[in-house]
C-alpha positions as CSV (number, residue, x, y, z in Angstrom):
1,M,-11.8,-49.6,-6.9
2,Q,-12.8,-49.4,-3.2
3,S,-9.1,-49.2,-2.2
4,I,-8.7,-46.2,-4.5
5,L,-11.7,-44.5,-3.0
6,R,-10.5,-45.2,0.5
7,R,-7.1,-43.8,-0.4
8,K,-8.7,-40.7,-1.9
9,M,-10.8,-40.2,1.2
10,V,-7.7,-40.4,3.4
11,V,-5.8,-38.0,1.3
12,D,-8.7,-35.5,1.2
13,M,-8.9,-35.7,5.0
14,E,-5.1,-35.0,5.3
15,V,-5.5,-32.1,2.9
16,E,-8.3,-30.5,5.0
17,Q,-6.3,-31.0,8.2
18,A,-3.2,-29.4,6.6
19,K,-5.3,-26.4,5.4
20,K,-6.8,-26.0,8.9
21,A,-3.3,-25.9,10.3
22,V,-2.3,-23.2,7.8
23,L,-5.4,-21.1,8.6
24,Q,-4.5,-21.4,12.3
25,L,-1.0,-20.2,11.5
26,M,-2.5,-17.3,9.5
27,A,-4.6,-16.3,12.5
28,E,-1.5,-16.3,14.7
29,K,0.3,-14.2,12.0
30,D,-2.6,-11.7,12.1
31,K,-2.3,-11.4,15.9
32,I,1.4,-10.7,15.6
33,E,0.8,-8.0,13.1
34,R,-1.8,-6.4,15.4
35,D,0.6,-6.5,18.3
36,L,3.4,-5.0,16.2
37,K,1.0,-2.2,15.2
38,D,0.2,-1.5,18.8
39,A,3.9,-1.5,19.8
40,H,4.8,0.9,16.9
41,A,1.9,3.1,18.0
42,T,3.5,3.4,21.4
43,L,6.7,4.6,19.8
44,E,4.8,7.0,17.6
45,S,3.0,8.5,20.6
46,N,6.4,9.2,22.1
47,H,7.7,10.6,18.8
48,V,10.6,8.2,18.6
49,G,11.6,5.3,16.4
50,M,13.6,2.2,17.0
51,N,17.0,3.9,17.0
52,D,16.4,7.4,18.6
53,A,18.4,8.1,21.7
54,L,16.6,7.8,25.0
55,V,19.0,10.0,27.0
56,D,19.8,13.7,26.6
57,S,23.1,15.4,25.9
58,A,24.0,15.1,29.6
59,G,23.3,11.4,29.7
60,Y,20.1,11.6,31.7
61,P,16.9,9.9,30.6
62,R,14.9,12.1,28.3
63,A,12.1,14.0,30.1
64,D,10.0,14.4,27.0
65,I,9.3,10.6,26.6
66,D,8.3,7.7,28.7
67,V,11.6,5.9,28.6
68,Y,10.4,2.7,30.3
69,Q,7.4,2.5,27.9
70,V,9.6,3.1,24.8
71,R,12.2,0.4,25.9
72,H,9.4,-2.1,26.5
73,A,7.9,-1.3,23.1
74,R,11.2,-1.7,21.3
75,H,11.9,-5.0,23.0
76,K,8.5,-6.2,22.2
77,I,8.9,-5.2,18.5
78,I,12.2,-7.1,18.2
79,C,10.6,-10.2,19.8
80,L,7.5,-10.0,17.6
81,Q,9.6,-9.5,14.5
82,N,11.4,-12.8,15.3
83,D,8.0,-14.4,15.9
84,Y,6.7,-13.1,12.6
85,K,9.7,-14.5,10.7
86,A,9.2,-17.9,12.4
87,I,5.4,-18.0,11.7
88,M,5.9,-17.1,8.1
89,K,8.3,-20.0,7.7
90,K,5.8,-22.3,9.2
91,I,3.1,-21.0,6.9
92,E,5.3,-21.6,3.9
93,E,6.1,-25.1,5.0
94,G,2.3,-25.7,5.6
95,L,1.6,-24.4,2.1
96,H,4.1,-26.9,0.6
97,K,2.4,-29.7,2.5
98,V,-1.0,-28.6,1.2
99,H,0.1,-28.5,-2.4
100,G,2.0,-31.8,-2.1
101,L,-1.1,-33.5,-0.7
102,S,-3.4,-31.7,-3.2
103,G,-1.3,-33.1,-6.0
104,I,-2.0,-36.6,-4.8
105,S,-5.8,-36.0,-4.5
106,V,-7.8,-36.5,-7.7
107,H,-10.4,-33.8,-7.0
108,E,-10.2,-30.6,-5.1
109,S,-13.1,-28.3,-4.2
110,S,-13.1,-24.5,-4.8
111,T,-13.3,-23.8,-1.1
112,A,-10.2,-26.0,-0.6
113,E,-8.3,-23.7,-2.9
114,A,-9.2,-20.5,-1.1
115,A,-7.1,-21.1,2.0
116,P,-3.7,-21.6,0.4
117,S,-4.2,-18.8,-2.1
118,A,-4.7,-16.3,0.7
119,V,-1.5,-17.5,2.3
120,Q,0.4,-17.4,-0.9
121,E,-0.3,-13.7,-1.2
122,S,1.4,-13.1,2.1
123,V,4.3,-15.5,1.7
124,Y,5.3,-14.8,-1.9
125,L,5.5,-11.0,-1.9
126,E,8.4,-9.6,-3.9
127,P,10.2,-6.3,-3.2
128,F,9.3,-3.5,-5.6
129,L,10.8,-0.4,-3.9
130,R,14.1,0.5,-2.2
131,V,14.5,3.1,0.4
132,N,17.5,5.4,-0.4
133,L,16.9,8.2,2.1
134,V,15.3,8.5,5.6
135,T,15.4,11.9,7.4
136,P,15.9,11.7,11.2
137,G,12.8,12.7,13.2
138,S,10.5,12.1,10.2
139,P,7.4,9.9,10.2
140,A,9.4,7.3,8.3
141,A,12.2,7.2,10.9
142,S,9.6,7.0,13.7
143,A,8.1,3.9,11.9
144,G,11.5,2.2,11.9
145,I,12.1,2.5,8.2
146,Q,15.8,2.5,7.3
147,V,17.9,3.2,4.2
148,E,18.3,0.1,1.9
149,D,15.1,-1.4,3.2
150,L,13.3,-3.3,0.4
151,I,9.6,-2.7,0.4
152,L,7.4,-5.8,-0.1
153,E,4.1,-4.1,0.7
154,F,3.2,-0.5,1.2
155,G,-0.4,-0.3,2.4
156,S,-2.5,-1.9,-0.4
157,I,0.3,-1.6,-2.9
158,N,2.6,-4.6,-3.8
159,Y,4.7,-5.7,-6.7
160,Q,1.6,-7.1,-8.5
161,N,-0.4,-3.8,-8.6
162,F,2.5,-1.3,-8.5
163,S,2.8,0.7,-11.7
164,S,4.6,4.0,-10.7
165,L,5.6,6.1,-7.8
166,Q,2.4,8.1,-8.4
167,D,0.6,5.1,-6.9
168,V,2.5,5.6,-3.6
169,G,2.1,9.3,-3.7
170,S,-1.7,9.1,-4.1
171,L,-2.0,6.5,-1.3
172,V,0.1,8.7,1.1
173,A,-1.9,11.8,0.2
174,N,-5.1,9.9,1.0
175,S,-3.7,8.4,4.3
176,V,-2.7,11.5,6.3
177,N,-2.8,10.7,10.0
178,K,-3.9,7.2,9.2
179,E,-1.9,4.0,9.8
180,L,-0.3,2.2,6.9
181,I,1.2,-1.3,7.3
182,V,4.5,-1.5,5.5
183,R,6.3,-4.8,5.1
184,V,10.0,-4.5,4.4
185,K,12.8,-6.9,3.7
186,R,16.0,-6.0,5.7
187,D,18.9,-8.4,5.1
188,C,17.2,-11.8,5.6
189,N,14.4,-10.6,7.8
190,T,10.9,-9.5,6.9
191,L,9.6,-6.7,9.2
192,V,6.1,-5.3,9.6
193,L,6.1,-1.6,10.3
194,T,3.4,0.9,11.0
195,L,3.8,4.2,9.1
196,I,1.6,7.3,9.7
197,P,1.9,9.9,6.9
198,R,1.6,13.4,8.6
199,P,2.9,16.9,8.4
200,W,6.2,17.4,10.3
201,N,9.1,19.8,10.3
202,G,10.5,18.6,7.1
203,K,9.2,18.2,3.5
204,G,6.4,15.9,2.5
205,L,4.4,13.6,4.7
206,L,7.0,10.8,5.1
207,G,10.5,12.1,5.3
208,C,11.9,9.3,3.2
209,N,12.6,8.6,-0.5
210,V,12.0,5.4,-2.4
211,V,13.0,4.3,-5.9
212,P,11.5,1.5,-8.0
213,L,13.4,-1.7,-7.7
214,E,14.6,-3.2,-11.0
215,T,13.8,-6.9,-11.5
216,V,17.4,-7.8,-11.6
217,E,17.9,-6.4,-8.1
218,R,15.2,-8.6,-6.5
């Protein structure tokens, strides 16, 4: 009996250590997201996206933007997106470890369940919208959104609470000149973008079009 209790104590300790490691990774993920948000804000302040030209028709650096600042921000975004992908993989691995150890443990407290559930919400997002149009020079283009991007999270909307495009329209209408975090799946990468709905020269507040993603496409 004592050996069983000792084994349980060891496993419970390992579970708590694994959860602390996951929470630390989550904190690192949050910092990466904040840094990405700041870098995208730099592009937004210069009214350019990730792919806009930095030279004029004559081949000279554009005078209407801070070219050095934009290049630095773009490089930072690329590096941070790679960091984000790596940290999400570590979080997923940490989650598997927590669940594996928790399966061995006989009892698990409610506070112990809180940590992995928060991580699961971030890791196991599914795409629910597909971008089929992005207008150059639009807020969506400035945010780095591209055609064929699969949207995992649009502000507070994800596949679990999405019911229709009216949800997105209402959120956009209530978020004019406010930052929205948009997570997209592009090829095998997950990107965190900052979108600011605002009036511009074109129609609407975004300058892009999305369509609901059928389950079979996910």
